[in-house]
C-alpha positions in Angstrom: -3.8 4.1 4.7 -0.7 6.1 3.6 1.2 3.0 2.8 -1.7 1.6 0.7 -2.0 4.8 -1.3 1.8 5.2 -1.7 2.1 1.6 -3.0 -0.5 2.3 -5.7 0.7 5.7 -6.9 2.7 5.4 -10.1 4.3 8.8 -9.5 6.0 8.3 -6.2 9.4 7.4 -4.7 8.0 3.9 -4.2 7.2 3.7 -8.0 10.7 4.8 -8.9 12.2 2.0 -6.9 9.7 -0.6 -8.1 10.3 0.4 -11.7 14.0 -0.3 -11.1 13.2 -3.7 -9.6 11.0 -4.7 -12.5 13.3 -3.6 -15.3 16.3 -5.2 -13.6 14.5 -8.5 -13.0 13.4 -8.7 -16.6 16.9 -7.8 -17.8 18.1 -10.9 -15.9 15.8 -12.9 -18.2 17.2 -11.2 -21.3 14.2 -8.9 -21.9 14.1 -5.1 -22.2 10.8 -3.8 -20.9 9.1 -0.6 -19.6 9.0 -1.0 -15.9 6.5 1.9 -15.7 4.1 0.2 -18.1 4.2 -3.1 -16.2 3.8 -1.3 -12.9 0.7 0.6 -14.0 -0.9 -2.4 -15.7 -0.4 -4.5 -12.6 -2.5 -2.2 -10.4 -5.9 -3.9 -11.1 -4.4 -7.2 -9.8 -3.2 -5.8 -6.4 -5.9 -7.5 -4.4 -4.6 -7.1 -0.9 -3.9 -3.4 -1.2 -7.2 -2.6 -3.0 -9.2 -4.8 -0.6 -7.7 -3.0 2.4 -8.7 0.3 0.9 -12.2 -1.0 0.4 -12.2 -2.0 4.1 -11.3 1.5 5.1 -13.9 3.1 2.9 -16.6 0.8 4.2 -15.6 1.5 7.8 -16.0 5.2 7.2 -19.4 5.0 5.6 -21.1 2.5 7.8 -19.5 4.0 11.0 -19.1 0.6 12.6 -16.1 -1.4 13.7 -15.4 -4.9 14.7 -13.6 -6.6 17.7 -11.1 -6.0 19.1 -10.8 -2.5 17.4 -14.1 -1.3 18.8 -13.0 -2.1 22.3 -9.9 0.1 22.0 -12.0 2.9 20.6 -14.3 2.6 23.6 -11.4 2.7 26.0 -10.2 5.9 24.3 -13.7 7.4 24.6 -13.8 6.5 28.3 -10.5 8.4 28.8 -12.1 11.4 27.1 -14.3 11.8 30.2 -11.4 13.9 31.3 -11.2 16.9 29.1 -8.2 17.0 26.8 -5.4 19.3 27.8 -5.5 22.8 26.3 -1.8 23.1 25.8 -2.0 23.3 22.0 0.3 25.6 20.1 -0.9 29.1 19.5 -2.2 29.8 16.0 0.5 32.5 15.6 3.3 29.9 16.0 1.9 27.7 13.3 2.8 28.1 9.6 -0.1 29.4 7.6 -2.3 26.6 6.2 -2.8 27.3 2.5 -4.3 24.6 0.2 -2.2 25.5 -2.8 1.0 24.8 -1.0 0.1 21.1 -1.2 -1.9 21.0 -4.4 0.4 22.9 -6.8 3.6 20.8 -6.2 1.5 17.6 -6.6 -0.1 18.8 -9.8 3.3 19.9 -11.1 4.8 16.5 -10.3 2.1 14.6 -12.1 1.9 16.9 -15.1 5.6 17.3 -15.7 6.3 13.6 -15.3 3.5 12.5 -17.7 4.5 15.2 -20.3 8.1 14.2 -20.1 7.2 10.5 -20.5 5.1 11.3 -23.5 7.7 13.3 -25.4 10.5 11.0 -24.5 8.6 8.0 -25.7 7.4 9.8 -28.8 10.9 10.4 -30.0 11.6 6.7 -29.6 8.4 5.7 -31.5 9.3 8.1 -34.3 12.8 6.6 -34.7 11.3 3.1 -34.9 8.3 4.0 -37.0 5.8 3.0 -34.3 2.4 4.8 -34.0 2.9 7.5 -31.5 -0.2 6.8 -29.3 -0.2 7.9 -25.7 0.2 4.4 -24.4 3.0 3.6 -26.8 4.8 6.8 -25.9 4.5 6.1 -22.1 5.5 2.4 -22.6 8.7 3.3 -24.5 9.8 6.2 -22.4 12.5 6.3 -19.8 10.2 6.5 -16.9 12.9 6.8 -14.2 14.4 9.9 -15.9 10.9 11.3 -16.3 10.1 10.9 -12.6 13.4 12.4 -11.6 12.7 15.5 -13.8 9.1 15.8 -12.5 10.3 15.5 -8.9 13.0 18.0 -9.4 10.6 20.6 -10.9 8.1 20.0 -8.1 10.8 20.3 -5.4 12.0 23.6 -6.9 8.5 25.0 -7.0 8.0 23.9 -3.4 11.1 25.7 -2.3 10.2 28.9 -4.1 6.7 28.9 -2.7 7.9 28.3 0.9 10.6 31.0 0.7 8.3 33.5 -1.1 5.7 33.2 1.7 8.4 33.3 4.4 7.2 30.1 6.0 10.7 28.9 6.5 14.2 30.4 6.1 16.9 29.0 3.8 18.7 27.2 6.7 15.6 25.5 7.8 14.8 24.5 4.2 18.2 22.9 3.8 17.9 21.2 7.1 14.6 19.5 6.1 16.0 18.7 2.7 18.9 16.8 4.3 16.4 15.0 6.6 14.5 13.9 3.5 17.6 12.6 1.8 18.4 10.6 5.0 14.9 9.1 4.9 15.5 7.9 1.3 19.0 6.4 2.0 17.5 3.1 3.3 15.4 2.3 0.2 18.2 3.4 -2.1 20.6 1.0 -0.3 18.0 -1.8 -0.5 17.7 -1.1 -4.3 21.5 -1.3 -4.7 21.7 -4.5 -2.7 18.8 -5.9 -4.7 20.6 -5.2 -8.0 23.6 -7.0 -6.5 21.5 -10.0 -5.5 19.9 -10.1 -8.9 23.3 -10.1 -10.7 24.6 -12.9 -8.4 21.5 -15.1 -9.0 21.9 -14.4 -12.8 25.5 -15.6 -12.7 24.7 -18.8 -11.0 21.5 -19.3 -13.2 19.1 -19.5 -10.3 16.0 -18.9 -12.5 16.9 -21.6 -15.0 17.5 -24.1 -12.2 14.1 -23.3 -10.6 12.3 -23.4 -13.9 13.9 -26.8 -14.8 13.1 -28.1 -11.3 9.5 -27.1 -11.6 9.1 -28.2 -15.2 5.4 -28.8 -16.0 4.6 -30.0 -12.5 3.0 -26.8 -11.5 0.8 -24.6 -13.7 1.9 -21.0 -14.0 -1.6 -19.9 -13.0 -0.7 -20.8 -9.4 2.4 -18.5 -9.4 0.6 -15.3 -8.3 -0.8 -17.1 -5.2 2.5 -18.6 -4.4 4.3 -15.2 -4.7 1.6 -13.7 -2.5 2.3 -16.2 0.2 6.0 -15.7 0.0 5.5 -11.9 0.1 3.3 -12.2 3.2 5.9 -14.2 5.1 9.0 -12.2 4.0 7.4 -8.8 4.6 6.2 -9.8 8.1 9.7 -11.1 8.9 11.6 -8.1 7.5 9.1 -5.3 8.1 10.1 -3.8 4.8 7.9 -3.7 1.7 10.6 -2.5 -0.6 13.2 -4.9 0.9 10.8 -7.8 0.3 10.3 -6.7 -3.3 14.0 -6.4 -3.8 14.4 -10.1 -3.0 11.2 -11.4 -4.7 11.5 -9.7 -8.1 15.0 -11.0 -9.2 14.1 -14.5 -8.0 10.5 -14.8 -9.4 10.4 -12.7 -12.6 13.2 -14.6 -14.4 11.5 -17.9 -13.5 8.1 -16.9 -14.8 9.6 -15.6 -18.0 11.3 -19.0 -18.5 8.0 -20.8 -17.9 5.6 -18.8 -20.0 5.2 -15.9 -22.5 1.8 -14.9 -21.1 1.9 -11.2 -20.4 -1.1 -11.4 -18.1 0.7 -13.9 -15.9 3.6 -11.4 -15.7 1.1 -8.7 -14.6 -0.5 -10.9 -11.9 2.9 -12.0 -10.6 4.2 -8.5 -10.4 1.0 -7.3 -8.7 1.2 -10.2 -6.2 4.8 -9.2 -5.3 3.9 -5.4 -5.0 0.7 -6.0 -3.0 1.7 -8.8 -0.6 4.9 -7.0 0.5 2.7 -4.2 2.0 1.2 -6.8 4.4 4.3 -6.7 6.7 4.6 -3.0 6.4 1.2 -2.7 8.1 1.3 -5.3 10.9 4.9 -6.4 11.4 6.3 -5.4 14.8 9.6 -4.3 13.3 8.1 -2.3 10.4 9.0 1.4 10.3 5.3 2.4 9.9 4.4 0.3 13.0 7.0 2.0 15.1 6.1 5.5 13.8 2.4 4.8 14.4 3.1 3.8 18.0 5.3 6.8 18.6 2.9 9.4 17.1 -0.3 8.0 18.6 0.9 6.9 22.0 -0.8 3.5 21.5 0.9 0.6 23.2 2.8 -1.6 20.7 0.9 -4.8 21.6 -2.5 -3.1 21.2 -1.5 -1.7 17.9 -0.3 -5.1 16.6 -3.5 -6.7 17.8 -5.6 -4.2 16.0 -3.7 -4.3 12.7 -3.4 -8.1 12.8 -7.2 -8.4 13.2 -7.6 -6.2 10.1 -4.8 -7.5 7.9 -4.7 -11.3 8.5 -8.3 -12.0 7.5 -8.1 -9.5 4.7 -4.9 -11.2 3.5 -6.5 -14.6 3.4 -9.6 -13.3 1.6 -7.6 -11.4 -1.0 -5.3 -14.4 -1.5 -8.1 -16.9 -2.1 -10.7 -14.7 -3.9 -8.0 -12.7 -5.8 -4.6 -14.0 -6.5 -5.7 -17.7 -6.5 -9.0 -17.7 -8.3 -8.2 -14.8 -10.6 -4.9 -16.4 -11.3 -6.7 -19.6 -12.3 -8.8 -17.4 -14.7 -12.1 -18.5 -13.0 -13.4 -14.9 -13.2 -12.0 -11.4 -14.0 -10.3 -9.2 -11.4 -13.3 -6.8 -11.2 -15.6 -9.6 -10.2 -13.2 -10.4 -7.3 -13.5 -6.9 -6.0 -17.3 -7.0 -6.1 -17.2 -10.2 -4.0 -14.7 -8.8 -1.6 -16.6 -5.5 -1.2 -19.9 -7.3 -0.5 -18.2 -9.7 1.9 -16.5 -6.9 3.9 -19.7 -4.8 3.9 -21.6 -7.7 5.3 -19.1 -8.3 8.0 -19.1 -4.7 9.1 -22.9 -4.5 9.0 -23.6 -7.8 10.8 -20.6 -8.0 13.3 -19.6 -4.4 13.5 -21.0 -2.0 16.1 -20.7 1.6 17.3 -19.2 2.5 20.7 -21.5 1.6 23.5 -23.9 -0.3 21.2 -24.5 -3.8 20.1 -23.8 -5.3 16.8 -26.8 -6.4 14.6 -26.0 -10.0 15.4 -25.9 -9.1 19.1 -29.3 -7.4 18.9 -30.8 -10.4 17.2 -29.5 -12.8 19.8 -30.7 -10.5 22.7 -34.2 -10.3 21.2 -34.4 -14.1 21.1 -33.4 -14.3 24.8 -29.9 -15.5 24.0 -28.4 -13.2 26.6 -24.9 -14.6 26.8 -23.2 -11.3 26.2 -21.5 -9.5 29.0 -23.4 -6.6 30.6 -20.8 -4.2 29.2 -22.0 -4.9 25.7 -25.7 -4.2 26.4 -27.3 -0.8 25.6 -28.8 -0.7 29.0 -25.5 -0.5 30.9 -24.7 2.8 32.6 -21.2 2.8 31.2 -22.4 2.6 27.6 -24.9 5.4 28.2 -21.9 7.5 29.2 -20.2 6.5 25.9 -23.2 7.6 24.0 -23.2 11.0 25.6 -19.5 11.3 24.8 -20.1 10.3 21.2 -22.9 12.8 20.8 -20.6 15.6 22.1 -17.6 14.7 19.9 
């Protein structure tokens, strides 16, 4: 869930790196563009990420899950027959939980970044006699500098708030700051290497070669779907969303610029690269989020991969066909794709999904028609499932 939201937020560390990728890739094709504007306008076409969010929302509201995820949930509930250990930290040892410590820095980050983008772009528009509308100002602003200023102000406010409330001392603050810088070192190195890769491919005219090799043999409308497939494969193999984008953008964007002037195709291609690269971040065995999830939850690696693959692979296929392919071919608008995906996911959860210790709607229909080929463990009459119900009622 966190990866999905981070990849969509235009005011995050992810966005800063993606903006650099986009602007660098277009510069290889001889075009000076606003990476922030392209990034924001590509959000409606990020079919895998938004479809995954739909799946999470539907799961929360229908309170049902599908195989094999529901089996793992039942196993966890069985283990809860033994009361959880009471060795939690005492309240006095915990830092005070105050809502404004989270909200105020976030609001400051968004507000300062947007205001800075507006005034920065406004000065550019006035110099070039362009109408200073909000969209024009944001499009012509230096978005990376604006994000840096917004982040710096938000960070300063956070430090002041923590120190004024005596939550942490100065030494601890500096220690956590250094740890945060360490965490950003990997994506920064990936960004630098991606710039180097892009320059190298520009020098040997990679995009021109691919564009000439393709010629008119493949319609550009297929490009988003092809980029999506490449993103799935590369992100799963590397386990890094930003690393995948660092390779895809300098390779694909100059090619698509040479093949067409259609801005909508640019948006769909950028969205396909940003969205499909998240696939491996969710279910690759070498992804940092996979390793962190296993460590923090205590879930066995193999079980975690089975659960995430069951969720991500079908969703990736659905979003590729109903989104990147069919919308890329202009068969219907992007919003119609989300309606179809939402209805399809809701139907799957309602028909095939079930609650712990209960049957799915399909299982109930088969049982009522004397098709009793399910195992006894899946029937409501089993003693074990009765225990699960009792546990569920208590939780």
